[in-house]
C-alpha positions as CSV (number, residue, x, y, z in Angstrom):
1,M,-17.5,43.8,-1.0
2,F,-14.8,46.1,-2.4
3,K,-15.7,48.8,0.2
4,L,-14.3,46.4,2.8
5,L,-11.0,46.3,0.9
6,P,-8.1,46.6,1.1
7,L,-7.7,44.7,4.4
8,D,-5.1,45.2,7.0
9,L,-2.5,42.4,6.4
10,K,-2.3,41.8,10.1
11,T,-6.0,41.0,10.1
12,V,-5.4,38.6,7.2
13,F,-2.6,36.9,9.2
14,E,-4.9,36.7,12.2
15,L,-7.5,35.0,9.9
16,Y,-4.9,32.5,8.7
17,F,-3.9,31.7,12.2
18,L,-7.5,31.2,13.4
19,G,-8.3,29.2,10.2
20,N,-5.4,26.8,10.5
21,L,-6.0,26.4,14.3
22,F,-9.6,25.5,13.6
23,V,-8.6,23.1,10.9
24,S,-5.9,21.4,13.0
25,I,-8.5,20.9,15.8
26,L,-10.9,19.5,13.3
27,I,-8.3,17.1,11.8
28,F,-7.1,15.7,15.1
29,S,-10.7,15.3,16.3
30,Y,-11.4,13.3,13.1
31,S,-8.3,11.3,13.6
32,F,-9.1,10.2,17.2
33,S,-12.8,9.6,16.4
34,Y,-13.3,8.3,12.9
35,A,-10.1,7.5,11.2
36,T,-9.0,3.9,10.8
37,A,-5.6,2.7,12.0
38,E,-4.3,2.8,8.4
39,N,-5.6,6.4,7.7
40,R,-4.8,7.8,11.2
41,K,-1.2,8.3,10.3
42,I,-2.0,10.2,7.1
43,V,-4.6,12.3,8.9
44,N,-2.2,13.1,11.7
45,W,0.5,14.2,9.1
46,Y,-2.0,16.7,7.7
47,G,-2.9,17.8,11.2
48,Y,0.8,18.4,12.1
49,G,1.1,20.5,8.9
50,K,-1.8,22.7,9.9
51,L,-0.5,23.0,13.4
52,L,2.9,24.1,12.1
53,L,1.2,26.6,9.8
54,T,-0.7,28.0,12.9
55,I,2.5,28.6,14.7
56,G,4.1,30.1,11.6
57,W,1.3,32.6,11.1
58,I,1.5,33.6,14.8
59,F,5.2,34.5,14.3
60,L,4.4,36.4,11.1
61,F,1.6,38.2,12.8
62,L,4.0,39.3,15.5
63,R,6.4,40.9,13.0
64,N,8.1,44.1,14.4
65,T,7.0,42.9,17.9
66,I,9.4,39.9,18.3
67,P,13.0,39.6,16.9
68,D,13.2,39.5,13.1
69,F,15.0,36.2,13.2
70,I,11.9,34.6,14.8
71,S,9.3,36.5,12.8
72,I,11.1,36.0,9.5
73,N,13.5,33.1,9.4
74,I,11.9,30.7,11.9
75,A,8.4,31.7,10.9
76,N,8.9,31.0,7.2
77,T,10.9,27.8,7.9
78,I,7.9,26.6,10.0
79,V,5.5,27.5,7.2
80,F,7.6,25.5,4.7
81,S,7.7,22.5,7.1
82,G,3.9,22.7,7.6
83,C,3.4,22.6,3.9
84,C,5.7,19.7,3.6
85,Y,3.8,17.7,6.2
86,E,0.5,18.6,4.4
87,T,1.7,17.6,1.0
88,I,3.2,14.3,2.2
89,A,-0.3,13.5,3.7
90,I,-1.8,14.5,0.3
91,L,0.6,12.2,-1.6
92,S,-0.3,9.3,0.7
93,L,-3.8,9.4,-0.8
94,V,-2.4,8.9,-4.3
95,K,-2.5,5.3,-5.4
96,A,1.0,5.3,-6.9
97,R,2.6,6.6,-3.7
98,S,6.3,5.9,-3.0
99,K,9.0,6.7,-0.6
100,Q,10.9,8.5,-3.4
101,K,8.0,11.0,-3.7
102,Y,8.0,11.7,0.1
103,G,11.8,12.1,-0.1
104,L,11.5,14.6,-3.0
105,Q,9.0,16.7,-1.0
106,I,11.4,16.9,2.0
107,I,14.3,17.8,-0.3
108,V,12.3,20.6,-2.1
109,T,11.2,21.9,1.4
110,I,14.8,22.0,2.7
111,I,16.0,23.8,-0.5
112,A,13.3,26.4,-0.2
113,A,14.0,27.0,3.5
114,V,17.8,27.2,2.9
115,I,17.5,29.6,-0.1
116,F,15.0,31.9,1.9
117,N,17.3,32.0,4.9
118,I,20.4,32.7,2.8
119,G,18.4,35.6,1.2
120,T,17.6,37.1,4.6
121,F,21.2,36.8,5.8
122,L,22.3,38.5,2.6
123,E,19.8,41.3,3.4
124,C,17.8,40.8,0.3
125,T,14.9,43.2,-0.3
126,I,11.4,42.5,1.1
127,N,10.2,41.9,-2.5
128,T,12.9,39.4,-3.2
129,R,12.2,37.5,0.0
130,I,8.4,37.4,-1.0
131,L,9.4,36.1,-4.4
132,I,11.6,33.3,-2.9
133,A,8.9,32.3,-0.4
134,S,6.2,32.2,-3.1
135,A,8.4,30.2,-5.4
136,G,9.2,27.8,-2.6
137,L,5.5,27.2,-1.9
138,F,4.8,26.7,-5.6
139,A,7.6,24.1,-5.8
140,I,6.4,22.3,-2.7
141,Y,2.8,21.9,-4.0
142,L,3.8,21.2,-7.6
143,Q,4.3,17.4,-7.2
144,P,0.9,16.7,-5.5
145,T,-0.8,18.7,-8.1
146,I,0.8,16.7,-11.0
147,S,0.2,13.4,-9.1
148,Y,-3.5,14.0,-8.9
149,F,-3.9,14.7,-12.5
150,I,-1.8,11.8,-13.9
151,E,-3.5,9.3,-11.6
152,K,-5.8,6.8,-13.4
153,R,-8.5,6.9,-10.7
154,H,-10.8,9.8,-11.3
155,N,-14.0,10.8,-9.6
156,F,-15.7,14.0,-8.6
157,F,-13.8,14.3,-5.3
158,R,-10.4,13.7,-6.9
159,I,-11.1,16.1,-9.7
160,F,-12.4,18.7,-7.2
161,Y,-9.3,18.2,-5.0
162,G,-7.0,18.4,-8.0
163,F,-8.5,21.7,-9.1
164,C,-8.0,23.1,-5.5
165,F,-4.3,22.5,-6.0
166,V,-4.4,24.1,-9.5
167,G,-6.2,27.1,-8.0
168,F,-3.6,27.4,-5.2
169,E,-0.7,27.1,-7.7
170,L,-2.2,29.7,-10.0
171,L,-2.7,32.1,-7.1
172,V,0.9,31.7,-6.1
173,L,2.1,32.1,-9.7
174,V,0.0,35.3,-10.1
175,R,1.6,36.5,-6.9
176,I,5.1,35.9,-8.2
177,V,4.4,37.7,-11.5
178,F,2.6,40.6,-9.8
179,N,5.4,41.2,-7.3
180,Y,8.0,40.8,-10.1
181,I,6.3,43.6,-12.1
182,N,5.3,45.7,-9.1
183,P,8.0,45.3,-6.5
184,Q,6.7,45.5,-2.9
185,Q,8.5,47.9,-0.7
186,E,6.9,47.2,2.7
187,F,6.1,43.8,4.3
188,F,2.6,44.9,5.5
189,S,1.0,45.9,2.2
190,Y,-2.5,47.2,2.0
191,T,-3.2,47.1,-1.7
192,L,-6.4,45.7,-3.2
193,F,-4.4,42.9,-4.9
194,D,-2.9,41.7,-1.6
195,S,-6.4,41.7,0.0
196,V,-8.0,39.7,-2.8
197,Y,-5.0,37.4,-3.1
198,N,-5.0,36.6,0.6
199,I,-8.7,36.0,0.9
200,A,-8.7,33.7,-2.2
201,L,-5.7,31.8,-0.8
202,F,-7.5,31.4,2.6
203,L,-10.7,30.1,0.9
204,V,-8.8,27.6,-1.3
205,S,-7.0,26.4,1.9
206,L,-10.2,25.8,3.7
207,I,-11.9,24.1,0.7
208,S,-8.9,21.8,0.1
209,T,-9.2,20.7,3.7
210,V,-12.8,19.5,3.0
211,G,-11.5,17.8,-0.1
212,F,-8.8,16.0,1.9
213,L,-11.3,14.7,4.5
214,L,-13.6,13.5,1.6
215,L,-10.7,11.6,0.1
216,V,-9.8,10.0,3.4
217,K,-13.4,8.9,3.7
218,E,-13.3,7.6,0.2
219,K,-10.2,5.5,1.0
220,Q,-11.9,4.1,4.1
221,D,-15.0,3.3,2.1
222,I,-12.9,1.4,-0.5
223,K,-11.2,-0.5,2.3
224,I,-14.6,-1.4,3.8
225,Q,-15.9,-2.6,0.5
226,K,-12.8,-4.7,0.0
227,L,-13.2,-6.2,3.5
228,L,-16.9,-7.0,2.7
229,K,-15.9,-8.7,-0.5
230,D,-13.2,-10.7,1.3
231,K,-15.7,-11.7,4.0
232,N,-18.1,-12.9,1.4
233,Q,-15.3,-14.9,-0.3
234,F,-14.3,-16.3,3.1
235,F,-17.8,-17.5,3.9
236,S,-18.2,-18.8,0.3
237,I,-15.1,-21.0,0.7
238,I,-16.3,-22.2,4.1
239,A,-19.8,-23.0,2.7
240,H,-18.7,-24.8,-0.4
241,D,-15.1,-25.7,-0.6
242,L,-14.5,-26.7,3.0
243,R,-17.8,-28.5,3.2
244,G,-16.8,-30.9,0.4
245,P,-13.7,-32.5,1.9
246,L,-15.2,-32.5,5.4
247,G,-18.4,-34.2,4.0
248,G,-16.2,-36.8,2.3
249,S,-14.3,-37.5,5.6
250,V,-17.6,-37.9,7.4
251,G,-18.9,-40.3,4.7
252,L,-15.8,-42.4,4.7
253,S,-15.6,-42.6,8.5
254,E,-19.3,-43.6,8.6
255,I,-18.6,-46.4,6.2
256,L,-15.8,-47.7,8.4
257,A,-17.8,-47.3,11.6
258,E,-20.9,-49.2,10.3
259,N,-19.5,-51.8,8.0
260,I,-15.8,-52.4,8.9
261,E,-16.4,-56.1,9.3
262,D,-17.6,-56.4,5.7
263,Y,-14.3,-55.1,4.2
264,S,-11.0,-56.9,3.7
265,R,-7.7,-55.5,5.1
266,E,-6.8,-54.0,1.7
267,E,-10.2,-52.3,1.3
268,I,-9.9,-50.8,4.8
269,K,-6.4,-49.6,4.0
270,E,-7.7,-48.0,0.8
271,I,-10.6,-46.3,2.6
272,I,-8.2,-45.0,5.3
273,Q,-5.9,-43.6,2.7
274,M,-8.8,-41.8,1.1
275,L,-9.9,-40.5,4.5
276,H,-6.3,-39.3,5.2
277,Q,-6.2,-37.5,1.8
278,S,-9.6,-35.9,2.5
279,N,-8.5,-34.7,5.9
280,R,-5.2,-33.5,4.5
281,N,-7.0,-31.4,1.9
282,S,-9.3,-30.0,4.6
283,Y,-6.3,-29.1,6.8
284,K,-4.5,-27.3,3.9
285,L,-7.6,-25.3,3.1
286,L,-8.2,-24.4,6.7
287,E,-4.6,-23.4,7.1
288,N,-4.9,-21.0,4.1
289,L,-8.2,-19.7,5.4
290,L,-6.6,-18.8,8.8
291,D,-3.6,-17.1,7.1
292,W,-6.0,-15.2,4.9
293,S,-8.2,-14.0,7.7
294,Q,-5.1,-12.9,9.8
295,L,-3.8,-11.1,6.8
296,Q,-7.0,-9.2,6.2
297,T,-7.5,-8.2,9.8
298,G,-3.9,-7.0,10.3
299,M,-3.1,-9.6,12.9
300,M,-0.3,-11.4,11.0
301,E,3.1,-10.1,11.9
302,Y,5.7,-9.4,9.3
303,S,9.1,-10.5,10.7
304,P,11.9,-10.4,8.1
305,R,15.3,-11.8,9.0
306,K,18.2,-13.2,7.0
307,L,17.6,-16.8,5.8
308,T,19.0,-19.2,3.3
309,L,16.5,-19.7,0.5
310,N,18.1,-23.0,-0.6
311,T,17.4,-24.6,2.7
312,L,13.9,-23.3,2.9
313,I,13.1,-24.7,-0.6
314,E,14.7,-28.1,0.2
315,E,12.7,-28.4,3.4
316,N,9.4,-27.7,1.6
317,I,10.3,-30.1,-1.2
318,E,10.8,-32.9,1.4
319,L,7.5,-32.1,3.0
320,N,5.7,-32.6,-0.3
321,R,7.8,-35.6,-1.4
322,N,5.3,-38.2,-0.3
323,A,2.4,-36.4,-2.0
324,A,4.4,-36.5,-5.2
325,L,5.3,-40.2,-4.8
326,N,1.7,-41.1,-4.4
327,K,1.2,-39.9,-8.0
328,N,4.6,-41.2,-9.1
329,I,5.7,-37.6,-9.9
330,T,9.4,-36.9,-10.2
331,L,10.2,-33.9,-8.0
332,L,13.5,-32.2,-8.8
333,Y,15.4,-29.2,-7.4
334,D,17.9,-27.3,-9.7
335,S,20.0,-24.5,-8.2
336,A,23.7,-23.8,-8.5
337,A,23.5,-20.6,-6.5
338,F,23.6,-20.1,-2.7
339,I,21.2,-17.3,-2.0
340,E,20.4,-15.5,1.2
341,V,17.6,-13.1,1.5
342,E,16.0,-10.9,4.2
343,A,12.5,-12.2,4.4
344,D,9.7,-13.6,6.6
345,K,10.4,-17.3,6.8
346,N,6.8,-18.3,7.4
347,M,5.5,-16.3,4.5
348,I,8.1,-17.5,2.0
349,A,7.5,-21.1,3.2
350,T,3.8,-20.6,2.6
351,I,4.5,-19.4,-0.9
352,I,6.7,-22.4,-1.8
353,R,4.3,-24.9,-0.1
354,N,1.3,-23.6,-2.1
355,L,3.1,-23.6,-5.4
356,L,4.4,-27.1,-4.9
357,T,1.0,-28.3,-3.7
358,N,-0.7,-26.8,-6.8
359,A,1.9,-28.3,-9.1
360,I,1.4,-31.8,-7.6
361,K,-2.4,-31.4,-7.7
362,F,-2.5,-30.4,-11.4
363,T,0.2,-32.8,-12.7
364,N,-0.8,-36.3,-14.0
365,K,0.7,-39.5,-12.7
366,D,4.3,-40.2,-13.9
367,G,4.7,-36.4,-14.5
368,K,7.6,-34.2,-13.5
369,I,8.0,-31.0,-11.4
370,V,11.2,-29.0,-11.4
371,V,12.0,-26.2,-8.8
372,R,14.7,-23.8,-10.0
373,M,16.4,-20.9,-8.3
374,E,18.8,-18.3,-9.6
375,K,20.1,-14.8,-9.1
376,K,18.9,-12.3,-11.7
377,S,19.1,-8.5,-11.7
378,K,19.7,-8.2,-8.0
379,K,16.8,-10.6,-7.3
380,A,16.3,-14.2,-6.2
381,V,14.1,-15.8,-8.8
382,V,12.3,-19.0,-7.9
383,S,10.2,-21.0,-10.4
384,V,8.1,-24.2,-10.1
385,T,7.6,-25.9,-13.4
386,D,5.2,-28.8,-13.9
387,T,4.2,-31.0,-16.8
388,G,0.5,-30.8,-15.8
389,I,-2.7,-30.0,-17.4
390,G,-2.0,-26.3,-17.7
391,I,-4.3,-23.4,-17.0
392,P,-7.1,-22.2,-19.4
393,G,-6.9,-18.5,-20.4
394,H,-10.1,-17.5,-18.7
395,I,-8.8,-18.9,-15.4
396,K,-5.3,-17.5,-15.8
397,Q,-6.6,-14.0,-16.0
398,K,-8.3,-14.4,-12.6
399,L,-5.3,-15.7,-10.7
400,F,-3.9,-13.5,-7.9
401,K,-7.1,-11.4,-7.9
402,S,-9.2,-11.3,-4.7
403,N,-12.4,-10.2,-6.5
404,A,-12.5,-13.3,-8.8
405,K,-13.4,-16.9,-7.7
406,V,-11.0,-19.5,-9.2
407,S,-12.0,-23.2,-9.1
408,Q,-10.3,-26.0,-11.0
409,K,-10.2,-29.7,-10.1
410,G,-6.8,-31.5,-10.0
411,T,-5.9,-34.6,-12.0
412,D,-7.3,-36.8,-9.1
413,D,-10.3,-34.6,-8.7
414,E,-8.7,-32.6,-5.9
415,L,-10.6,-29.4,-5.1
416,G,-9.1,-26.0,-5.5
417,T,-10.2,-22.5,-4.5
418,G,-7.4,-20.2,-5.7
419,L,-7.0,-18.9,-2.2
420,G,-3.4,-20.3,-1.9
421,L,-2.3,-18.3,-4.9
422,L,-4.0,-15.2,-3.6
423,L,-2.0,-15.6,-0.3
424,C,1.2,-16.0,-2.4
425,S,0.5,-12.7,-4.2
426,E,-0.2,-10.9,-0.9
427,F,2.9,-12.2,0.8
428,I,5.1,-11.4,-2.2
429,K,3.8,-7.8,-2.1
430,K,4.9,-7.5,1.5
431,H,8.4,-8.3,0.3
432,D,8.4,-5.8,-2.5
433,G,8.6,-8.7,-4.9
434,E,6.5,-10.0,-7.8
435,I,4.9,-13.2,-8.9
436,W,3.6,-14.4,-12.3
437,V,2.6,-17.5,-14.3
438,E,3.3,-18.8,-17.7
439,S,1.0,-21.7,-18.8
440,E,-0.5,-23.4,-21.9
441,P,-3.3,-25.9,-21.6
442,G,-2.1,-29.5,-21.9
443,K,1.6,-28.5,-21.7
444,G,2.0,-27.5,-18.0
445,S,2.7,-24.4,-16.0
446,T,5.5,-22.4,-14.6
447,F,4.9,-20.2,-11.5
448,T,7.7,-17.8,-10.8
449,F,8.3,-15.3,-8.0
450,A,11.2,-12.8,-7.4
451,L,12.5,-11.4,-4.2
452,P,14.8,-8.4,-3.9
453,L,18.3,-9.4,-2.6
454,E,18.8,-6.0,-1.0
455,P,17.6,-5.8,2.7
456,L,14.1,-4.4,3.0
457,K,13.9,-1.1,4.9
458,K,11.0,-2.1,7.1
459,T,10.7,-2.5,10.8
460,K,10.9,-6.0,12.1
461,S,7.9,-7.6,13.7
462,Q,5.5,-5.0,12.4
463,K,1.9,-5.8,11.9
464,I,0.5,-6.0,8.4
465,L,-2.2,-3.4,8.0
């Protein structure tokens, strides 16, 4: 092997160019053929990064053939930009991803590019420019490396991918130390160290691409597994929970159809009221099922706009007033604040409606429900407190979780599935809010959700994916 070394640096650059070109073609082919709608954006970012690196290596390869400004300044700026795209795609596969992390990557990339270009304009030595470029690459890849090792999820692919980053960072660090101790005089160096370094960096780059595609596939598999679980839950609810109230409606209507002449007016009225309640329960469950299915298939639109939270709460209280009166429950609303938020009206109305319905369902006759709203820490905080039967500890732990079935009968034997609370949790997440419950068996429950008062930086009428 060492007889083939050292290699001509132009040959190495040509290898980098062909390697990144091949990878970008592979990435975009995967994006168009296999990637899901959710992953396609991430895969494309990675592909853009490799495409920019391909262009950057072309310019570096043409050093001394094209103007220095293109082969040095523009070339290295493009390489930095390609690495930025690549690392943003990598960070998108980390569970605890955030816009702040993406912003930090962009800032680090800009700083690296600016410092390098200032160095060239000040006519720094070739070795100094190499040190600046290497330090810039080290800084750009540092955050993804740390993110993969502090993340809680660990499996073979993630550990493998994390060590690819560690290998890359160590190689760059060795390059910095070596060039600091042994200053490089010419750009096209033919030393054994340069050859081994470049080959190792090229191999790590190719292996990390395989790791990236494996992680994208892992993410798709996790999504598919979740959809399968949701599908099973969906059919379970249809088979058991929807069947109950519909069966009751069929039975009551059958009694009326066959024996209506045997009942008094009061008895008929009572049967019709029972039939109405059964149909109402079926309709509420069906409404939640439809919302849930739309949410999971990405067909529900998120359309935030400014709305008065007070008015929305009052409207939903009035819609549930009769249901509360049927159980002689006092329904109160307490708010001294006038609060406007930027939110999706239908989603927030669904949250309030589900919390009120649950409170009425699990509160005994002659009980009390209080809805409160206040401003706290730049958030609108809404709570629904009831004097109901409370929630046992083993059920409370399962609330807001899609992988756990929750079923508890109301005070009038009303059926429940927990699907409404699951919807509440999903809708709250779309608003960057939070929802929680405080409850003690026999002493009632308080469900609380908080919405940010600051406008959300999200495109209106976007589909939920």
